[in-house]
C-alpha positions, 0 to 999 in steps of 0.5 A: 847376774840374772835374766829377768823374764815374765813367767806365764803360768795359766793353766800350767800344773805347779807343785808346791812342796810345803804346807806352812806359811811360805808354802801358802804364800807361794801357792796363793802367788801361783794361783793368782797367775792362773796355775793349776796348784798342787800342794804336798805336805804332811801337815797344812795350815787351815788356810789351805782349805777351800782354795781349789787347790789339790792338797796331798797330805804326804811327804815330798817325793819326786813322784809328785813332779810328774806332769809339772811345769814348775816346782816351788820348794817351800818346806822351811827345811833347807835339806828337803828344799835343796832335794826338791830343787835338785830333783825338779831340775833333774826331771826338767821341771823348773825349780823355784827356791825360797832362799838363795839356793844356787841350783834353783832355776828361778827366784820370785822378785818382789813385784807390783803394778802401777798403772799397767806397768809391771815393776819388780826388784831384788837384792839377790838375797843380800837383804830381802826386807829392802825389796819392799821400800825399793818397790814403793819408790819405783811405784812413785817414780813410775806413776807419771809414765803409767799415766801416759801408757794408754796413749802410748799404746794407742800411738804405737798400735796406729804407727805400727799399723801404718808401717812406713819409715816415718812412723817407725822412726817416730816410735822411739821418741814417744816415750820422751813426750809428755801427756799433752804432746801425746794427745796432740799427736794422737789427734793428728794421727786419728784425723782430729777425732781425739781431743 
């Protein structure tokens, strides 16, 4: 069983061990989240150049974990990846595994966004190729909810600002209302300002 959370990496220093395809994918993912990416590898694919990442051409060593918030093991060599995970954990650095390393602190879920909703899924390593079609199904199912999200956000803010018992009691019911009902309720809450 896993405890799924969002991890905010903006400005955090992260180490990616691996200069191949997996390391590149992991570095791109982490950079998209605002992390300060350092990559260590004896060799790099040409695509690593020009991304603004710190590239260290060397074999992985625990010395590169110093000051890191997270370390991603992505060398493609299971023994080296296990070492990265083990040594990162020992240093108090979150360890992200490429595979199903039991010692890792984190694994990446297949994720995507649908109209402001963050969706994620994982087969827990049982059959990773299933994650993509699962996520596509989730996006289709989420679309009607995503369309209502801006209205729900506005109503929630207004009801929380009011702070009375009736407003708090209404909050859990909002998710079951359709778009038209939400617009009507929002218009009433705003005193007729909204159509």
